[in-house]
TORLODREN-855802 format. One record per residue (C-alpha): x, y, z; residue in three letters. Coordinates in steps of 0.2 Angstrom, whole numbers, plus 5000, padded with zeros to 4 digits. Example, Ala and Ser with C-alpha at 12.3 -4.5 7.8 and 13.67 -1.06 7.14 Angstrom:
TORLODREN-855802
506249785039ALA 506849955036SER 
This chain:
TORLODREN-855802
513661344657MET 513961274673ALA 512261204684ASN 512561214703LEU 510861174706LYS 510661004717VAL 509160914723LYS 509060864741PHE 507660784750LEU 506260854738GLY 506961034738LYS 508061114725GLU 509561204731PHE 510361354720LYS 512061274725ASN 512761144737PRO 513561284748ILE 512961294766ILE 513761374781PRO 513961244795ALA 513161264811SER 514161354824GLY 515161454812CYS 513961574804PHE 512861614820GLY 511161644814PHE 511661704799GLY 510961884798TYR 512561964804GLU 513561904788PHE 512262004778ALA 513262154782GLU 514662094771LEU 513762014756TYR 512061954749ASP 511861794759ILE 510461744747ASN 511861674736ILE 511961534748LEU 511261364745GLY 510461364763SER 511061404782ILE 511261284795SER 510861384810CYS 511861394827LYS 511461254838GLY 509761284847THR 509261194864THR 507661194874LEU 508261314886ALA 509461464885PRO 511261414888ARG 512761524892TYR 513961404886GLY 515561344894ASN 516761464904PRO 518061554896LEU 519261524888PRO 518561414875ARG 519561434859ILE 521261364856ALA 522161394839GLU 523061264830CYS 524161264814LYS 522861174803ALA 521261244813GLY 520661264830LEU 519861184844ILE 518261254853ASN 517161214867SER 515861334867ILE 514561224876GLY 512961254864LEU 512861434869GLN 511261494863ASN 509561594868PRO 508561444869GLY 507161384856VAL 505861514860ASP 506961664856LYS 507661584841VAL 505961574835ILE 505361744840SER 506961844837GLU 508361754828GLU 507361694815LEU 506361844812VAL 507961944810LYS 508561814798LEU 506961824787ALA 507362014784LYS 508961974774VAL 508761794768TYR 507261734758LYS 507561544757ASP 507261404770GLN 508661374783VAL 509161214793ILE 508961214811ILE 510361124821ASN 509661054837VAL 510660994853GLY 510160934870GLY 510660824885HIS 508960714886SER 507960644873ILE 506560744882MET 507560904877GLU 507860854860TYR 505960804856THR 505260964864GLU 506461074855THR 506060994837VAL 504261004840LYS 504461194842ARG 504961204823PHE 503661084815ASN 502461234811GLY 503861364804ASN 503861374786ASP 505461464787GLN 506361294792VAL 506761164779PHE 507461034790GLY 508160984806ILE 509960944808GLU 510060824825LEU 511760854834ASN 511960684843ILE 513760724849SER 512960804864CYS 513260714882PRO 511760614887ASN 511460654906VAL 510260524908ASP 511360394902GLY 512960444913GLY 513660584902GLY 514060464887MET 513660554870ALA 512160494861PHE 513160484846GLY 514660354850ILE 513460204853ASP 512360134839PRO 510860084851ALA 510860254860THR 510960344843ALA 509460234838TYR 508360274853ASP 508660454852LEU 508260464833VAL 506860354833SER 506060464846GLN 506360624838VAL 505760544821ARG 504160514830ARG 503760714834VAL 504760774819CYS 503660834804LYS 505160914795LYS 506560824784PRO 507660744799LEU 509660754795ILE 510660674809VAL 512460744811LYS 513760604815LEU 515160604827SER 516960554820PRO 517460514837ASN 516860324834VAL 517860164829THR 516460124816ASP 515660264806ILE 514660154796VAL 513760054811SER 513260234817MET 512560284800ALA 511460124797LYS 510960144815ALA 510160314812VAL 509460274795GLU 508560124803ALA 507860244816ALA 507060344803GLY 508360484797ALA 508060564781ASP 509860614778ALA 511560614787ILE 512860744789SER 514560724793LEU 515860754801ILE 515660844817ASN 517260894826THR 518660784832LEU 519160794850VAL 520860894853GLY 521760984866MET 523061124868ARG 524161154884ILE 524961324889ASN 526661304891LEU 526861454904ARG 525861354917ASN 525661184910GLY 523761194910GLU 522561164896PRO 522261314886ILE 520261274886ILE 519461284902SER 518561114901VAL 520161044895LYS 519660974879LYS 518561034863GLY 518161004847GLY 519461014833TYR 518961074815SER 519761154800GLY 520961104786PRO 521860964796GLY 520260854798VAL 519760864779PHE 520560694774PRO 519760614789VAL 517960694784ALA 518260644766LEU 518460454770ARG 517060454782MET 515760534770VAL 516460414756TYR 516160264768GLU 514360314774VAL 513760364757SER 514260194751HIS 513360104764ASN 511660184766VAL 510160234754SER 509860404761ILE 510860564755PRO 512360644764VAL 512960814768ILE 514860824769GLY 515860944780MET 517360944788GLY 518961064785GLY 518261104767VAL 519161274762THR 518961294742ASN 517961244727ALA 519161104723TYR 518861014741GLU 516961034737VAL 517160944721LEU 518060804731GLU 516660784745MET 515260774730MET 516360644722TYR 516460564738ALA 514560544740GLY 513960724747ALA 512460804740SER 512760964749LEU 514261034756VAL 514361124772MET 515861264776ILE 516361274795GLY 517961344802ALA 518461424786GLN 517061554789ASN 517961614806LEU 519561624796ILE 518761724780ASP 517061784782PRO 516861784764TYR 517361614763ALA 515561544756CYS 515461684744LYS 517161644736LYS 516761464735ILE 515161494726ILE 515961614715GLU 517461484711GLU 516361334708LEU 515961374689PRO 517761384683SER 518461244694VAL 516961134686MET 517461194669GLN 519261154673GLU 518760974675TYR 517460964662GLY 515960954674ILE 514261034668VAL 513060984681ASN 513660964698LEU 512360824703GLU 513160714690ASP 514660684701ILE 513860644718ILE 514560474723GLY 515360444707ARG 517060384717THR 516860204718LYS 
């Protein structure tokens, strides 16, 4: 019998499949479609200190192999996430979740993270360091190792949960970024966040998305994500969560061979709301096809 269980930062996950932040809301909406308790965990929609409406419309553009989004961290703010969103989720999901945190200053990050310290519903914090640093001239925290180190080290001082840092692929050296956040105290790394892309409306020659550019995700980014997961996992001593264009159980195995302990499913949830359910159900037969008994045995086996 196939064993899907995986240990990650001291916690046993029933399987490695986790809906990625931003592609599954706060989770409870999907409970109307299937029993979400089959999921390994849930990475909830990005949360900031204050409520955010997000970017003006339009903020989605379709592509042949994915989509571009520039939602702009729309969320009700940390206090309502704790008092309303997580309360609703607890009614339909009994396991712990991962909270994705964003911000535009170190203060915003640290204050938001502190609010979750006493919440037993939260397993860990996933720090989205792709946000523009308004105090640093608008450069994203996640494209400069020194800036990322500063942010992560200060969050580490206040965070009492496992700290997962989500890396941007929009850098020349992903390994340097990974080593910087590891040195700053990250317990794990998740990657990749979205690439940067754009589409143009041929009727008027203007960008389709209101803010011109956005995050490109979907099947087209899978080979890039797989390469970065491989490079990072083989150059740090902390575990890695892989994501980026994963659409089926075969690609989950690829991610795990490359070094991912857990695998997040992003844009595919927007194409097929049953995507995670199907992948979990497919995993045992795909494992059998390749003679895999325990999923844990293949993590990082690709040399």
